[in-house]
Structures are given as structure tokens and as C-alpha cells.
N, C-alpha and C positions, 0 to 999 in steps of 0.2 A: 700327741703332737705330730708324730711321723705319719700316722694314718690320715690326719687332717691335711698334711702337706701333699700327700699322694692324691687325695680326693681333689684338692685344689688344682694340682697339676693336670689331672684328668679333665677337669672342667674347662681349664684353659685350652687344652688340646682339642676338646670337643667344639668349643667356640671357634677356635682357629680353623678347624676342618670345615665347619659349617660356613664360615666366611669364604674359605677357599672354594667351596662348592657354589656359593653365590656368584663369586667372580667368574668361575668357569661357565656357569649357567648364562650369565650376562653376555660374555664374549662369544660362546658357542651359539647361543640363541640369535645373536645379531648376524652371525655368519649364515645360519640356516635361513633367516628371513631374507637375506640379500640374495641367496641362491635360488629361491623358489619364485617362479613367475606367477604372481597372483592374478594377472590379467586374464589368464585362461581358466581360472577356477570356477567350478560349478558349486555355488554355495550350499545347495541342498545335499549333494553328495558329501561335501566337506563336513557338514553338521552330522550327517549319518555316520561318517567315519569317526568323528569325535565321540558320538554316543556309543558306537561299537567299542571304542577303546576304553571308555569308562566301564562298560559291562565286562570287558576283558580284565581290567584292573580290579573290578569288584569281585570277580570269580577268584582271582589270585589271592586277594586279601581274605576272602571267606575260606579259601583252601587253607591258608595259614592258620586261621582261627580254629578250624576243625582239627588240624594236626596238633595245635597247641592243647586242645581239649583231650586228645588221645593220650598225650604225655602227662598233662596235669589237669585233672578233672575240675580243679578250682580255677582254671584260667579265666581271666576276665572276658566278658563278651565284647569288650572294647579292643581286644587284641588285633582286629583288622587294622586299627590305627598304627600299630607297631610296624606292620608290613609296609603301609603307605609311607610312614615317616622315614623308613630306612632307604627308600628308593633313590632319592637325590644323591646319596652318597656312593652309588654305584658308578658315578662319573668321576670319582677319585681314582688314583692309579691302579689299585687292585681290588678284588672282590672282598678282601679282608675287611675293608671299611663297611661294606654293606652288612657283612656278617656281624661285626662288632656293634654297629649302631642298631641293628635289629635287636641284639641282646640287650643293649642299653634301654631302648624304648619298651621292650617287652618287660624288662625289670621294673621300669617306672609304672607299668600297668599291673605289677604284682607277680610276675613270673620269674623264677630264679634263673640265673645265667646258665646253670647246668642243664635245666630243663629246656630252656629256649635253644641252647646249642644242639641238644639232641633232636629237638623238633625241627630245627633248620636243616639238619642232616637228612631227615626223612622227607622234608619238604622238597629239597633239591633232587633227591632220588625220584620222587613223584613227578616233579616238573620235567626232568630229563626223560624219564621213561615214557610219560604221556606225550611229550613233545616229539620224541622219535617215532612213536606209534602213529600220531596224527600226520607227521611229515611223510612217513613211509606209505601210509594208507592213501593220503591225498595224491601222492605221486603215482602210486600203482593204479588208482582209479582213473587217473588221467591217461596213463600209458596203456593199461589193460584192465578193464573194469572187473572182469572175473577174478583176477589176482587180488585186487583190492578187497572185493567182497569176501574171498576166502580168508584173507588175513583178518578181517573184522570178525568173521565167524569163529576162527581159531582162538582169537583173544577173548571173545565172549565165552566160549566153552571153558577155556582155562580159568577165567574169572569165576565162573559158576562152580567149578571144581574146588578152587581155593576157598570160596565162600562156604560151600556145603561141608567141606572137611575141616573148617575152622583152623586153617593153616596158620601156624605161628613160627617165629624164628627166634632162637635164643642168641642174642648178641653178646659174645663173651667180653668184649672191650667195655661195653656200657653196663654189663651185668643186668640186662633187662630182657624181658620176653616181649618181642614185637608181634602184636596181633596182625599179621599180614592180611588176614581176611577182612579186618575192619578198614583196611586201606582201599578196598575196592570201590565203595561209594565215594571216597575222597578223591581217588583218581578220576572218577566220573566228573567231578567238579572241574578238574584240570582239563579234561577233554572238551567240556563245554567252553572253558576259557579259550582254548586254542581255536575253537570254531568261531567264537565271537571276535577274537583278534584277527583271524584270517579274513572274515567278512568285512571287518573294519579296514583292513589293508586293501581289500578289493575295492571298497568304496573310495579310498584315497586315490586309487588308480582311476576310478570312474570320474572323480572330481576334476581330473586333468584330461579327460577324454580318452583314456586308455581302458581296454576291457580284456584283461587276461582271463583265462579260464578260472572259474571260482575254485575248482579243486586244486589247481596249481597255486593260486594265491594263498589258500589255506596251508598247503604243504610248505610253500616258500617262507611264510611268516613263522611257522613253527620251527622249521629248520634254522632260520636265521637267529631266532631267540636261543635255541639250544646251543648253537655254535658260539654265540656271544657269551653265554654262561660259562662254557668250557674254556673260553679265551680269558683265562684268569687275570692277566695283566693288561687287558684292553679296557680302558675306562668306558663303562657303559656299553661295551661291545662295539664301540665306534670303529668303523672300517670293516670289522668282521661280519656284522649283520648285513651291511650293504653289499659286501662281496658275495655272500651266500645268496641274497635276493637276486643279484645280477646273474648268477649262474642258472637261475630259473627263467632267464630271458625277460626279466622285468625291466622296464625302461627306467632310466636314471632319475628323471624328474619325479615320478611317483615315489621312488625310494627316498628321495630327499624330503618330500612332503610327509611321508610316513614317519621318518626320523624326527621331523619337526613336531608332529602331533604327539608322538610318544615322549619326546623330550620335554615339551611344555607340560604334558600330563604328569610326568614324573616329578617335575619341579613344583608345579602349582599344587597338585594334590598332596605331594610329600610334605612341603613346608606348612600347608594348611593343617595336616595331621599333627605335625609337631606342635603347632600352636594349641590345638585342641588337647593334646596330651598334657601340655604344661598347665592347662587350666583345670583339668579334671583330676590330676594326680594328687 
């Protein structure tokens, strides 16, 4: 009886948080739509930006699925849905909600909470490490091409050494052996994701008639996302990502448009994934 009451309470909490996310999405979405001047938009570049964001999102979800398979070989091939389904909840007050709802939907697709929590830890390490690398490389290529090339060569050689030596790390807290060398191709997926996201961000600028350097756009987008992830208590990184993008001398209107594209993508793709999970589980 007690366990049933706890489950019921958790279900009510889940529904309440979902409704709260809907309310926030509606209010924030209306604000974004009011702030963007659609009369200046180039439809072709806008569509290309949207396609780029979908590829960006797809790489992230595929990355999650690969991490899940490293931790649990029996993880469902539908695990990318768990990533998508958790994204609307990042607009709630802290990142805890994204973490917990990822575990919830991963469990509904057959993955234990313990395994999904461990996978999320590795996922975030990968996202942050690859994001910092792409941001640093893009910025260096913009400022001094040779420095950027040297950084890429160094990371490539380091990756080859880790791969050839089959480097592993024994994590005492989790009592697991982490095959670091198996993370190399997975990190490659994230680097591809940052490139897709950066090009989509550049296309959002082009849709409004702006043309920042492509290297700078890729670096700015990666840095903005990394900062928003580290800003634990900023809902969806709102304000943080925009501030970082502005420090790269990106105009304010493209920043708003990019936020609108990513926000709509998070909400529409996320809640669509939730519906699919409910139907297939």
C-alpha cells in the first residue's frame, strides 16, 4: 500500500511538472515570437537552420544511445527517444529535472535507473569535453589558424594513443571499469553534433542578413551550450547562452532567432518523443 502511494505521488508530480513545462513553453514561446522581426527573414536560410538543428539534435540523441549501450549492452535501440523526451524539462528551475526525467524515460524503455544515471554522467563529461574542444578550436582557427591546427593534431594523436593502448579507468565510486578508449568514436559523434549545431546557428544569422565568420559561429554555439549546461540553476540556460553568444560579437536578433529555433525544437521534438514512448512501452 505504501509503495503504491509513493508511485501515485510520483505520477502526480510528473504530470504537474509536465504541465508546468507546457505553461512555461507557451509563455516563453509567445515572448520569443514577439521579439523576432519576421519581416526580415530569409525563408531558405531559416529552413536550413532548422534542418541543421534537427541534425544537431539527432547526433545528441544517437550519442546518448551509444553511451547507454556501453553501460548496458541490452539497452533498447529506442533509447534516443529518452534523450529527446527529457529535453523540455531542462526549462524547469534546475538541471535535476532533466537528469531525473531522462532516468524516468530510459527506465520506461528498459534501462535501470542506476545504469542510466551512470550513462548520464559519462554523457555529460563527453558533451562538456567535446564542446570545450570545438569552442577552443574554432576560436583559435579564427584568431590564429596554425594554433587551431596544432590543437587538432595534438588531440588526434592523444586519441590514437588512448585507442591503441586500450586505456581504461577504474571508477571507485561506481565500482566499474570505464573503457575510455571506447569513448573515442562516441566523442567523435559529439564533435559532429557541434559542427552541425554551429552551422545551423550560422544559418540562423544568415536568415536575418548577418554573416559572422563560420569558425566563430561554431565556436560561439559550442561555448554557449557548454556554459548553459554548467549554469545548473538557469532554466534551459536562458540568459547564460545568450550572454556567451554576445561575447563573440554576435548580433542580438540572430541570438533571439536561434533561441526560438532551439526552444521550439526542444518542446516539439521532446513532447512528440514522450507520446511515442507511451505508445511503445
